[in-house]
RORO-707065 format. One record per residue (C-alpha): residue in three letters; chain; x, y, z. Coordinates in Angstrom, 1 decimal, decimal comma, padded with zeros to 4 digits. Layout:
N
   r c      X      Y      Z
 Ala A      X      Y      Z
...
% end
This chain:
140
   r c      X      Y      Z
 Met A -030,7 -033,9  036,8
 Lys A -027,2 -033,3  035,6
 Tyr A -028,0 -035,3  032,5
 Leu A -031,0 -033,1  031,7
 Ser A -029,0 -029,9  032,2
 Phe A -026,3 -031,3  029,9
 Leu A -028,9 -032,3  027,3
 Ala A -030,6 -028,9  027,4
 Ala A -027,3 -027,1  027,0
 Phe A -026,3 -029,3  024,1
 Leu A -029,6 -028,8  022,3
 Phe A -029,4 -025,0  022,8
 Leu A -025,9 -024,9  021,4
 Ser A -026,9 -027,1  018,4
 Ile A -029,9 -024,8  017,6
 Thr A -027,8 -021,7  018,0
 Leu A -025,1 -022,9  015,7
 Thr A -027,6 -024,2  013,1
 Ala A -029,3 -020,8  013,1
 Gln A -026,1 -018,9  012,5
 Ser A -025,2 -017,8  009,0
 Ile A -021,9 -017,6  007,2
 Val A -023,0 -014,2  005,7
 Gly A -020,8 -011,4  007,0
 Gln A -017,2 -010,4  007,3
 Trp A -014,4 -012,9  008,1
 Glu A -010,7 -012,4  008,8
 Thr A -008,3 -014,8  007,2
 Tyr A -005,0 -015,9  008,9
 Asp A -001,7 -017,2  007,6
 Asp A -001,4 -021,0  008,1
 Lys A  002,1 -020,8  009,5
 Thr A  002,4 -017,5  011,3
 Asn A -001,3 -017,1  012,3
 Glu A -001,1 -013,4  011,4
 Lys A -004,1 -011,7  009,9
 Arg A -004,0 -011,7  006,1
 Gly A -007,2 -010,2  004,9
 Leu A -010,9 -009,4  005,3
 Ile A -013,4 -011,4  003,3
 Glu A -017,1 -010,6  003,0
 Ile A -019,6 -013,4  002,3
 Phe A -022,9 -012,6  000,6
 Glu A -026,0 -014,6 -000,2
 Asn A -028,2 -014,0 -003,2
 Asn A -031,1 -016,3 -004,1
 Gly A -029,5 -019,3 -002,2
 Glu A -026,0 -018,8 -003,8
 Tyr A -023,1 -017,8 -001,6
 Thr A -020,2 -015,7 -002,9
 Ala A -017,4 -013,9 -001,2
 Lys A -015,0 -011,0 -002,1
 Val A -011,9 -009,5 -000,7
 Met A -012,5 -006,3  001,2
 Glu A -009,0 -005,7  002,6
 Thr A -005,6 -007,1  002,6
 Tyr A -003,3 -006,7  005,6
 Thr A -000,2 -007,9  003,8
 Gly A  001,3 -006,5  000,6
 Pro A  000,3 -003,4 -001,2
 Glu A -003,3 -002,2 -001,3
 Asp A -003,1 -002,0 -005,1
 Ala A -001,9 -005,6 -005,6
 Thr A -003,3 -007,4 -008,6
 Cys A -004,0 -011,0 -009,4
 Arg A -001,1 -011,4 -011,9
 Tyr A -001,4 -015,3 -012,0
 Cys A -005,2 -015,3 -012,5
 Lys A -006,7 -016,4 -015,8
 Gly A -009,6 -014,9 -017,8
 Asp A -011,3 -011,7 -016,7
 Lys A -009,6 -011,7 -013,3
 Lys A -006,1 -011,5 -014,8
 Asp A -004,3 -008,4 -013,5
 Gln A -007,4 -007,1 -011,7
 Pro A -007,1 -005,6 -008,2
 Ile A -007,3 -008,2 -005,5
 Ile A -009,3 -005,9 -003,2
 Gly A -012,9 -006,1 -004,5
 Met A -012,3 -009,4 -006,3
 Gln A -014,8 -012,2 -005,9
 Ile A -012,9 -015,3 -004,7
 Ile A -015,7 -017,6 -003,8
 Glu A -018,5 -018,5 -006,2
 Gly A -021,4 -020,9 -006,5
 Leu A -021,7 -022,2 -003,0
 Glu A -025,1 -023,6 -001,9
 Lys A -026,2 -024,6  001,6
 Asp A -026,4 -028,3  002,0
 Gly A -027,4 -029,2  005,6
 Asp A -024,7 -027,7  007,9
 Ser A -022,2 -027,1  005,1
 Tyr A -021,9 -024,9  002,0
 Glu A -020,8 -026,8 -001,1
 Gly A -020,6 -027,0 -004,9
 Gly A -018,6 -023,8 -005,4
 Thr A -015,1 -022,7 -006,0
 Ile A -012,5 -020,6 -004,3
 Leu A -009,7 -018,6 -005,9
 Asp A -006,3 -018,2 -004,3
 Pro A -005,4 -014,7 -005,6
 Glu A -001,7 -015,2 -004,8
 Ser A -001,3 -018,2 -007,1
 Gly A -004,3 -017,6 -009,4
 Lys A -005,4 -021,2 -008,9
 Val A -009,1 -022,1 -008,5
 Tyr A -010,1 -025,0 -006,2
 Lys A -013,4 -026,7 -005,4
 Cys A -014,5 -025,7 -001,9
 Tyr A -016,8 -026,1  000,9
 Leu A -017,4 -024,1  004,1
 Glu A -018,7 -025,2  007,4
 Leu A -019,5 -023,1  010,5
 Glu A -017,7 -024,8  013,3
 Glu A -018,6 -022,2  015,9
 Ala A -020,6 -019,0  015,7
 Asp A -017,4 -017,1  015,0
 Lys A -015,2 -019,8  013,4
 Leu A -015,6 -020,9  009,7
 Lys A -013,8 -023,9  008,3
 Val A -012,8 -023,2  004,7
 Arg A -011,6 -026,2  002,7
 Gly A -010,2 -025,9 -000,8
 Tyr A -009,4 -029,1 -002,8
 Ile A -008,6 -030,6 -006,1
 Gly A -010,8 -033,5 -007,3
 Phe A -012,1 -034,8 -004,0
 Ser A -011,9 -033,3 -000,5
 Leu A -009,0 -035,5  000,7
 Leu A -006,6 -033,6 -001,6
 Gly A -006,7 -030,1 -000,2
 Arg A -006,1 -027,6  002,4
 Thr A -008,2 -026,3  005,3
 Gln A -008,1 -022,8  006,8
 Tyr A -010,1 -021,3  009,6
 Trp A -011,5 -017,9  009,3
 Arg A -012,8 -015,8  012,2
 Arg A -015,8 -013,6  012,1
 Lys A -014,9 -009,9  012,4
 Lys A -016,3 -008,4  015,5
% end
């Protein structure tokens, strides 16, 4: 009987996580201090996922992306689209890029919903082993 209860709970959790979406607002945190850094909103449009900066909790509100290239150079960070071109692939979202507005660098990225309110964000160069992972938390 314990086995059946465990199996039912596991299946319920699996279905719940699979049904969850990454669309919504997510808070980012500093890798070293674990302090809130910003608020990102993820959008879906025709199967493509993008994200933009809604708020920053560090630095001035009128900060610009001085190291960015192209049309994002010297543009305000708040309102800037930092994730582009992601598509859902099973349980993950892949094929897109993520911009670090502090350095102006663009990385390949993938996202994966680890829990209903915890998003794994991986930016990398070349292939996924050469990169960095952050965890964002859904804004409540």
